[in-house]
TORRO-243282 format. One record per atom (N, C-alpha, C): x, y, z; residue in one letter. Coordinates in steps of 0.05 Angstrom, whole numbers, plus 5000, padded with zeros to 4 digits. Example, Ala and Ser with C-alpha at 12.3 -4.5 7.8 and 13.67 -1.06 7.14 Angstrom:
<pts>
526448865156a
524649105156a
526449345156a
525749555142s
527349795143s
525850015157s
</pts>
This chain:
<pts>
206469792785m
206870102796m
204770282786m
203670172759s
201870402745s
199370342776s
198570082776k
195969982789k
196570152816k
198870122830a
199870202856a
199170532860a
200170732826s
199470982830s
195871082830s
194670862820e
192170962812e
190870922841e
192070782863l
190370722891l
190171012906l
187771102912h
187471342928h
187771312952h
189971352968h
191571303001h
188871573023h
186571343038t
184971453049t
186271673076t
188871633083g
189871773106g
188771613127g
189471823154l
189271683180l
185971763187l
185372043172i
182972103183i
180672093152i
181071883139g
178771783116g
179772133089g
179072033065s
179072233046s
178572503050s
179472673037q
178172953035q
176572963014q
174073143032p
171173143014p
171473282986p
170173182970q
169973322950q
168573642945q
169573812937p
167474042941p
164974042924p
162874112944d
160474082939d
158674272922d
158474242900d
157174602885d
155374752894d
153074542912t
150774702926t
151774922944t
153474782967v
155574932986v
156575212971v
157375212953q
158875442937q
156975682935q
155275552923a
153575652914a
152275842931a
151075722959k
150975832980k
151676002996k
154576052994i
157176213001i
156476462984i
156276402959a
156676612935a
153176822945a
151776582950y
149376802956y
148976922982y
149976742996a
150376943022a
151877143018a
154277212998e
155977432998e
154277692988e
151777572973e
150777812961e
149277922981e
148278162988g
145978362996g
146078642992g
145578743018f
145179013014f
148679113003f
148679393001s
151179432991s
151779673018s
154179683012t
155179983036t
153880213037t
153180313022a
150780583016a
148580513036a
147180333028w
145180263038w
145080223068w
147580103078l
147979923097l
148680293123l
149680413115i
150980653129i
148980893121i
146780833103a
145181073099a
143081213122a
141080943133p
140281053158p
142481273177p
143881103192a
145881303217a
146981523199a
147181533168t
148681853162t
146081993159t
143481953149i
140882103148i
140782193173i
140382003193w
139782073226w
142182343233w
145482313231l
146982463237l
146382743220l
146182703199i
145582963183i
143683163199i
140783003202l
138283103211l
138983173240l
139883023254f
139783153293f
142183173291f
144883203281l
146983373288l
148383543268l
148583483251v
149183713226v
147883943228v
145583833212v
142884103216v
142384343241v
142484193269p
142684343289p
145584453291p
147884393287l
149984583294l
149984863277l
149484733247l
149284973227l
147785123233l
145085083245s
143385253249s
144185493273s
145985393291i
146985513323i
149185743300i
150785633286v
152485763277v
151986043258v
149785963239v
147386183227v
146286333249v
145186263266f
144086433286f
145986603296f
148486543310s
149986613318s
150686913306s
149886923279f
150987283266f
148587333259f
146287233271w
144287393266w
143187713285w
141887933281e
140888093295e
138688093314e
138088223329n
136788223349n
134688503339n
131688453335t
130888703330t
128288673343t
126588853346p
124288923359p
121688723345p
122688723325e
121088523300e
120888243300e
123788213307g
124487893316g
127487853307g
127787653294l
131387553285l
131487673261l
132487703256v
133787883227v
136287713218v
136287613195p
138887453185p
140687683172p
143187683179a
144887833183a
147787783185a
149587893173f
153387733189f
154288043201f
153088003229s
153388143253s
155688073269s
158288083284l
159687973300l
159788123318l
157188233330e
156188413357e
156088233373e
154588023371f
154987833402f
157887743402f
159387663385y
161787503385y
163187713406y
163087943397g
164688223404g
164188243444g
161588233442e
160488223482e
160688003487e
161587823478y
162287553487y
164587593504y
167287733488f
169587643486f
170787943503f
169588103498f
169888403506f
167888613523f
168988643542t
167188863559t
168089183555t
166089343563k
166889623565k
169089623583k
171489803565g
173589873584g
175889663574g
176189473559f
176889263555f
180689413545f
180189593520f
181789703502f
183089983520f
182290023538d
181690293549d
184490193572d
186490383569p
188690283585p
188390403618p
186790593623e
186190803642e
183790693659e
182890483643s
179590413659s
181190133677s
179490083699d
180189703710d
178989513704d
177989563677r
176889323663r
179289403642r
181589403644f
182989363618f
184589093615f
183789023592l
185288773588l
184188393600l
181388583621l
179588353638l
177788213622l
178587893624p
176887803609p
172787853616p
171887723601s
169187863598s
168487633618s
165987713626v
164887563651v
163087273637v
162787233614f
162987003602f
164286803596f
167286873593i
170386743592i
170486613626i
169486803639r
170286733672r
168886503668r
165486493673t
164286323666t
165686013653t
165586123637l
166685823623l
169285723628l
170885903639g
173185783659g
172185633688g
170085773695s
169685643725s
167885403719s
166885333699t
166185153684t
168084853683t
170084963668v
171984813670v
174184673694v
174284863716y
175084863731y
173184653748y
170884703749f
169384473767f
169484233750f
169684173722t
169684033706t
172783823715t
174283953715l
176583783717l
176483643751l
175683833768v
175883733789v
173483503800v
171983493786t
169583383781t
171283023777t
172383153748m
174182913727m
175382743747m
177082893766l
179282793784l
177182593807l
175982733821l
175182653846l
173682363825l
172082443809c
170782073799c
172781933789c
175681953782l
177481713778l
178281653804l
178681863822i
178981713850i
177281583866i
175081573862v
172681423867v
172381153852v
172281233830g
171781023809g
172980813801g
176280883802y
178580733793y
178180453806y
178180543841p
178180253857p
175780113862p
173480233854i
170480023852i
171079863822i
172479983806a
172979853779a
175079663784a
176679663797y
179079553798y
178179273816y
176079343835f
176179153853f
173778893839f
171679083827l
169778863806l
171278673786l
173278823774a
175078703749a
176778463763a
177378453786m
180478393788m
179778213816m
177878343842q
177378183859q
175377943859q
173578043845v
171677893843v
171477673822v
172177453826q
173577283813q
169977143790q
168177133802a
165076983794a
163977233775a
163977113753f
163077303724f
159677413738f
158377233752k
155877283764k
155477513779k
157977423803w
157877653820w
158977983809w
160877923781q
161878163772q
158978293765q
157978103748l
155478313732l
153778453755l
153178253774a
150578363796a
152178633809a
154778603813l
155778903832l
155479133806l
156779113785f
156079303765f
154379313761f
151079253754l
149379293760l
148779463783l
148979363801l
149279553831l
149579873829l
152179863818c
152980063815c
152180233795c
149980153772m
148080323755m
146180323761m
145380233788v
142280313795v
141980653799v
143580883814p
142981063810p
142981153778p
143381073757f
143381183730f
140281043722f
138680853742w
135880803728w
134781013734w
134881203750t
133081403755t
133081743748t
131681873744s
131382143727s
134782243739s
135182443716y
137782563730y
136182753753y
134682893744l
133883173764l
132882983786l
131582763793i
131682673810i
133682643833i
135782493813r
137982453833r
139582743845r
139682933827a
139683243839a
138483383857a
136083263866v
134183363883v
134483213905v
135083043907a
136082793926a
138482843951a
139583113939w
141883153952w
139983413975w
137983473967l
137383773982l
136383604017l
135383414020p
134383334045p
137183214059p
139483124041m
141783024053m
143183264062m
144483534059l
145883684054l
144383974069l
141683934075g
140584154092g
141484194110g
140384434138r
140984454163r
140784254173r
138384214168r
135783994182r
136483714160r
138583724152g
137983484132g
140683204148g
140682974128l
141682754151l
144082854157l
145682864141i
148982934147i
148783134171i
147783384175n
148383514195n
146183304225n
144783234216q
143383024244q
145282864255q
146582774229a
147982594244a
150982614251a
151982884248l
154582984261l
153283044288l
150883174292l
150083304312l
149283084341l
148982864320g
147582574345g
150382504353g
152882474342m
155282414350m
157182564362m
155882804364g
157383034383g
160083184367g
160483104343i
162083224320i
162783574325i
159883634323v
159083894316v
156883994340v
157184254349d
154984334368d
151884474350d
152584584334k
150084584316k
151184604285k
148684644266p
149584494243p
150984684223p
153084464211v
154984614193v
153784704169v
153784984155s
152485074136s
154385074104s
157084954114f
157184884090f
157584714063f
155584584079l
154384374059l
153084434045l
150684604045f
148584694028f
148984894014f
148184903982y
148785113973y
152085213963y
153385073965s
156485053971s
158484953947s
160385103941e
162384983925e
162584593933e
161984553957f
163384323966f
160684113957f
158584153966g
155084073956g
155283993933g
156084203911y
155484273887y
157584033877y
160884003882t
162383803869t
161083513877t
160583463898m
159983203912m
157083123899m
155683263890a
153083193872a
154383153848a
155383313836l
156783213817l
157782953801l
159982903832v
161282663833v
158982413830v
157382423849q
155982213859q
154182183835q
153282353816i
151382353796i
152782163769i
155782343765y
156782263739y
158881953742y
160381953769v
161681713772v
161081513751v
158781353759v
157881123738v
159381173714v
159081403707l
160981353675l
162381303666l
165181393692g
167281303686g
167981043696g
166280883721i
166780643726i
166080463702i
164380423693g
163980273661g
166380313647g
167080423628p
169180403614p
171380293625p
172980353651i
174880283669i
174579983667i
172679923681f
171779603687f
171879493667f
171179543637f
171179463625f
173779403606f
175279623613s
177979563606s
179679313617s
178979433645l
180879203658l
179678923657l
178078903657a
176978583654a
177678453630a
178678593618k
180378473588k
183578513590k
184678533612i
186678393620i
186878133620i
188678023614p
189177683615p
189977663642p
188777503655k
189777393681k
192277253681k
193877113657d
195776973653d
197877193658d
198177353645i
200077613652i
200477623680i
198577683695l
198377753723l
200577573738l
199377323735e
200577063746e
202877013738e
204777143713a
207477053699a
208377273727a
207577483716a
208877733734a
209477663765a
206977573769t
207177503808t
209877273813t
209977073783d
212076863790d
214976993788d
215177123765m
217377293765m
218877483781m
217177543811g
217477653836g
216577933827g
214778023819a
214178353818a
212278323841a
212778563855t
210278613873t
208178803856t
205978823881p
203478923866p
204379203853p
205479313866f
205479633861f
206379643832f
209579413827q
210479343801q
208579323780q
206279153794i
204378973762i
203079203760i
201679373781f
199579553773f
201179733758f
203579873768r
206380033749r
205979963720r
206679683717e
207479593685e
205679483670e
203479343686i
201679273675i
198179353670i
197579333701i
194779363695i
194479683690i
195879903702g
195680163693g
195880173665g
197380213657p
197480183625p
195780153609p
194179913615m
193079793599m
189879773599m
189879993627s
187780093634s
187280323633s
189180513612l
187980753604l
186980843582l
186080593557p
184480673552p
180880723563p
181080543581g
177280583595g
178280843617g
179680923623v
179881183635v
180081393614v
181281373600a
180181653580a
177681663567a
176481393564i
173481443556i
171781473568i
172581333595g
170681483622g
170281793632g
173181853623m
173582153626m
172782383613m
173382303585i
171282373566i
168282393566i
167182163574f
164582203581f
163482433603f
165082353623i
164482563646i
164982863639i
167182923624f
168383163618f
165583193594f
165283153577v
162983243557v
159783333574v
159683113596m
157183093610m
156583393625m
158783433643i
158483623657i
159083803648i
160283923625m
161284223611m
158684293602m
156784193595g
154484253587g
152384223613g
152784133637e
150484173653e
150084353667e
147384413675f
146284703689f
143784593711f
142684343711a
140384403729a
142584283756a
144384143764t
145484143790t
145884363798t
147584603776a
147484873796a
145785023804a
143584993789v
141285063801v
140684983818v
139884713831v
138484603845v
139884533877v
143484433869v
143984343893v
145884653902v
146384793885y
148085013891y
146685263896y
143185233889g
141785513893g
142085653871g
144185633846g
143685823829g
146086083839g
147686063855k
149286183872k
151786263850k
153186103833t
154386003811t
153285963784t
154386113758s
154486063736s
155385913722s
154085653709t
155785523688t
155685623660t
157485453637a
156485543617a
153985473605a
152485233610g
149985183607g
147585363621g
148385363638t
146285693654t
145885923648t
148185943633v
148286153617v
146386233585v
146786003576i
144785913545i
143285833554i
142285783582l
139185743580l
137385933586l
139086223603n
138286453611n
137586623585n
139886593567y
139886743542y
137686643519y
136986383522y
134886323512y
132186383523y
131986343553g
129086313563g
128486643550g
130586903549i
130187183537i
129287203520i
129586953489a
129486903464a
131187103456a
135187023468n
136387243459n
137787023445n
136986913423y
137786643416y
140786653395y
140986893381p
143986933377p
146086993395p
145187073419f
147387153438f
148286803456f
145086623457a
145886393466a
146886293452a
146386253422a
147686063396a
151586113406a
152086433407v
154986433407v
156086263434v
155686353462n
155386133479n
155385803472n
154085793462a
153585493451a
155985353433a
157085623426l
159285493401l
162085543416l
162485783437m
164185733454m
164285483467m
162085413485l
162185153497l
162684883482l
161484933457m
162484663445m
165584663427m
167284923423l
169684853415l
172084843443l
170284943468a
172884893497a
171684543502a
168984403492m
169384113497m
172083993473m
171184033447v
173683953431v
175583953447v
177184253449v
179184243454v
180184063481v
177884023496g
179083813522g
179483603511g
177083503491i
177083183478i
180083213468i
180683273456v
183283253441v
185683223464v
185683413478v
187483413498v
187183133510v
185183043523i
185182793533i
185982553512i
185582563494l
185882433466l
188782513452l
190282613464r
193682683464r
194982583481r
193382543503i
195182513537i
194682143523i
193582103524v
191881743523v
190981643489v
193481553477d
192881433450d
190681193451d
188581243450i
186881023452i
186580833433i
187880863404r
187180813380r
189080463383r
192680633398k
194780503405k
194080343431k
192580343448e
193080223473e
190379983467e
189280023457l
186679823452l
187579533430l
</pts>
């Protein structure tokens, strides 16, 4: 029995290898490296220099005063009052009693155009992302078609905005096509320098920001779940309502955040496509910056940033990205 107990049984796949001290030494050495502080230091310095410092500068400049000699450091709320209140705002006998200032109305119109564009981008972008993720089976074709959707993003933003001019004008391609098909007798004028043209241009420019996140969110849905739902007799609408829709919400939320932030600060399209017939929060900041009224430009920038933060918080409250991912 003693000899039998001393025998080492190798098992079916052989003996368990003995631990190698050199391997353990290599593993221990691999764990050594830069500390966490050194790893996050570059990103932290970058954010402080190019995000925190500029934001603090905007806040500081918003309280300064304009004088003939230039900006003077002060703690003045003059420009905040000018932003929120107009002459006669507190006068019950005035026709401007409790009337929001033109700057608040401009911010409201900016939010309106942003929400409309977000909705249209979702209507246009979601089917495209769904087709790429669900209908195209080969990965190479998915990648090729997705890159094709990204082609407009390879050109300059200003070029994409200016490209709408020969499309929407009275002698543009759309009017020529309508005249050629006999749909209209004379060129239509609602396409150019109009709310319609401005909105369409925004959708074409920014829809790609929604397609990407939605596509990646749909592509992560396991096909086995969809096949199991089909085998259990679920209709395509039920599959979309119970599985595809909820699981794609993180991509929808991320895409809408991208579009919301970009359009809220946009100004070039309003000038080029709308012909400056409307003002946005971005154009107001640009105009006051151009005349060197930096404190009032800073006030408008802060209000725009606050509106962006509120909008992002609302989107994240509707869709809990951390819970859905």
